[in-house]
N, C-alpha and C positions, 0 to 999 in steps of 0.2 A: 621528547621527540613527539610531536603531536601526531594523536593516533585517529584514524578515521575506517569507516565500513567501508569496505570493497564494491565499488558499483557499478553500471552501467552505464554508459552516456545518458547525461541527464535529459536529453530533449528526448528522451525513451518512454519519459515517465509521464505518467499522468497528460496524456494528451488525448484522450477519446476513449471510446467503448472497447469492446471487444473487436478483433481484427477478423477479417471474414473476405476469403479468395470468392470470387466467380463461382458459384455451383455449376455451372454450365461450361467450365474448361477444365478437360481432364490433366491431370500431370504425367507425363510419358517421358520417357529416358531416352538419350540421341546416343548412336552408338560411338560419337564422336567425347561424350563425356558432358554433353549438356543435358539441361532439364528443359523441356518444353511444358509451355502453359497453352492447353487448348492445340487444335489441328486444322484450324483455317489458315490454309496458307498467306492469305493478308492480313490475320491481325493476329497468329499466334504469336508468343512470345517465347525466345530461348534464354535460357540464364546458365553462366560459366559458373559453376561452385568455387569458393575460392582456394586459394593453392593450399595442398593439404589436406581438402573435403572431397569425400567419395561421394559422387550424384546421389545414392543411395540416402546419403544421411540429408542432403539438402531437400530430398522429397520428404523424408520424415518430419522434417521442420517444417514445411510448404504445408503437410498436412494439418499443421496445428492450426492454420487460418481455417475456421470451421465456423468464427462465428461466437464460441464458446470460453476462446481467450484471450486474456489483454494483451498489448504488447511490451509490458514490463515481462511477461511470463513467457511471451515468445522468445524475448533476447536472453531470457534467464536459460530455457530450455534448449538454446539452440549454443548456448556458450557450453553448457555441460556435452553438447555433439561435439565440438570443438569450435565451431565457428565463433572467430572475435567479434565483438559487439559494435565494431565499426563495420565489420565486413554486414552484416544481418541489417543492422539500421540501414544501410547501404541496397541492400537489396529489396526492404521493406519499404524505402523511399519510391523506388524505381516501380514499384508493381500499385505505388497507391497514386502516385502520378500520374502512370498509364490508364487509373480507372479499374486495374483490374483485383484490387485489393480497396475493401472500402470498410469505414469503421462504424459498429453500431454506437448508436446515443446511449452515454451513459444514465443509468435508471437508478436512483438513488435509492436507499431504504425508505419505506414510507413511515415516517417520524412524525408521533401524534404527542408521545411522551416522553420526558428527559429525565435523567436522575445524571445528579453532579455527585460524586462518591468521591470524598475524602474532606481535609479539614488543613486549611491556611487561607494566603489575602487572594490566591487566584481563584479557590471555592466559591469564596465571599463575593466577588465580582461577577464571575459567571450566574450564580445560584438568583444573585439581585437583577443582572441584566436580563436573565430572560425570564425570570417573573413579569419584570416590568413590561416584557414586550405580550403576555399574555400567553405564554408557551405552558402546557401543562407540564410544572419542573417539580423533580423533590431532591430528597437531598439524603445523603447517608454516610456514616464514617466507619461502619462495622460491616460484616458481611453476614448472610444468612448461619446460622450456627449449623444447618447440614447444608449450605452452598445448594439448597434448590432457589435458582435465580428466576424462576417464575413466581414467585412472590415479590419481586419487586415490583412486575407488571409493569416494564419501562420497553421504549424501542429504541433509546439509545443509551448509552451510561459514557459520562465523561470522566475520567479516571484526573482527577487536577491535584495540582502540590507535590504528591510523594512522588519522592525520585524515583524509584523503582517502584511498583505495585504489587502486591499480593498475585505472588505465581498463581495460587486456589485460585482466586478472583480471575486471574487472565486465563485459566484453563475452563472454568465455568463459562465463562464469557461465549466464547469459543465454541463448548460443546452445546450451548444453547440457541446459537447462531444470533447472539445478541449484538448488532454495531457498537462499537466503541472509541473514544478519541482521548488521546494521552495527552496530556497539558501539565506542562511544568518550571520550575526554574532551577536552570543549571548553572552552576558559579555565575548566577547572576545576569545570566542570559536566557531568553523564552525558547523553551522548544515544544512546539506545537505537534504533531501525530508519534506514529503514523495512526491517521482514520483506519480500523479495521472493518472491513466487512467478511465476515467470517464467509469461507470458502469461494470468496472472488478476489481478495487482496491479501497482501501479506501481513501476517501478525507479529505480536511484538516478540513472539517467540524466534520467529525469523528475524528479526534485528539484534535480538542477543545469541543467536545461532552466528549472524555476520561478525558481530562482536568478537566473539571467541577466536574466530578464523584471524584477527587481526591482534589480539590480547589474550593470550590464553590464561593470565590473570582475572578476565573479566566475573566468572562464577565468583570467586573471592570478593572481588571488590563489590561485584551487585547487589552480596548476600548483608557485607557492611552496610551500604544504601537504605535497604530495605525498613522502613518505617521510617526515613528520615524526610521531611521536609525542604524542598530550596527555597533560598532566600536571595532575596534581590533591593535595588531599589525600589519605591513606587509606581515610578516610569517602567521599568522590567513588569511590573505585574500589569499595570492597565495595557501597555503594548502587548503584552503575550495574552492576555483575555482578549483585549479585541480582534486579534487575528483567531483565535480560537473559537470567538462568538462565531466572525466571520465563516468559518468553517461549518460550524454548526447550521445557520442559517442557509447553507446553500443549499443543504439537502433538507430541509422541512417540508418545503412545498411538492417531494417527492415528483416532480417533474424531470424528464429528462434534461441535462443540463452539463455543462463539461464538470471536469471532474477533478473536486475538489482536489487543491495543491498538496495538501497533507494524506492524500489515498498513498499508497505505498511510497509515504516519505515522509521527512520532517521536515517544519519549516523553523529555521534558527532565526531568532530575531536578536540582536546584538547593537544595541543604543551608540555605545563609546563608538563603536567605529565611522557613522553609523552602517549598518550593512543588513541586508535579509537572505538569507541563504536556505536554499532547496536540498537537503541531501538524500535521496534515491533509497532504501531499502525493499527491495524485489525478493518475489519468495524464493526461501532458501529451500535447497532440494533435499535436506535433511531431515526440514520439519512437516509432523505429520497433519498442518493446517493443509495440505494437499489432497489428504483422503478426503471420503463422504463422511458429513457433519457425524452420521452414526459410528463413524468407524476413526474419525482423529483423535478422541479422547480414551483410552481405555480405564 
């Protein structure tokens, strides 16, 4: 039976920057159970909490609309509070349509140098393509002996070809706040993402925890995949590399832009179907990447 990670509505992933409720509008509780935004009788808006949800719970979620939280994060927190993804999505859509909630521009990380880490056909293709564009690109296959990532002197790491990246490397990248993009071939199909910006997006451990939630054997399986390189036809390698290259190109300029499709998600390329699917991977409540970066890795 196919296994897939639990996800929120895919439309809630990668649709812009953080969400911000108009700070001029106070959040008020009405005695009839509704939550009111603002108190101008002509412009205020009252929200009825979804069935089974206390007004105070809805207020708690609305208070996350401070411009510091992304849409996927808010949806995930709402689900933790007992609000269904469809219900919180409808509330956010209503508030955005009314102009009460706005989205901040997504600011990509500043990328001046890139390191392609891995061994295999995707690594070779990306390494060649990035250098041909004049991007300051370096390459590696091994970790620093002391895991001192500052020695890499890079703004973005592309984890290429390895089916499961070394957990020590993943931990070190998050601890040092180095953005990274995972790219590999899985069972002949290309998988690009997630694009991880530590402290702002879901991380690779979030995805692992989500997998564990639907397949208790995932830790055992992933251990067996560690150190293995994916295999696929040349067409799959080229298509996967092209999609990955587009994701990297979208952040090189460091200008406000649409969120890359691989942020909080994976792009899955199946040339046999043919089809491209975006699978969301929202931040996981059990992952310590939610903590301040200085405390996230002990």
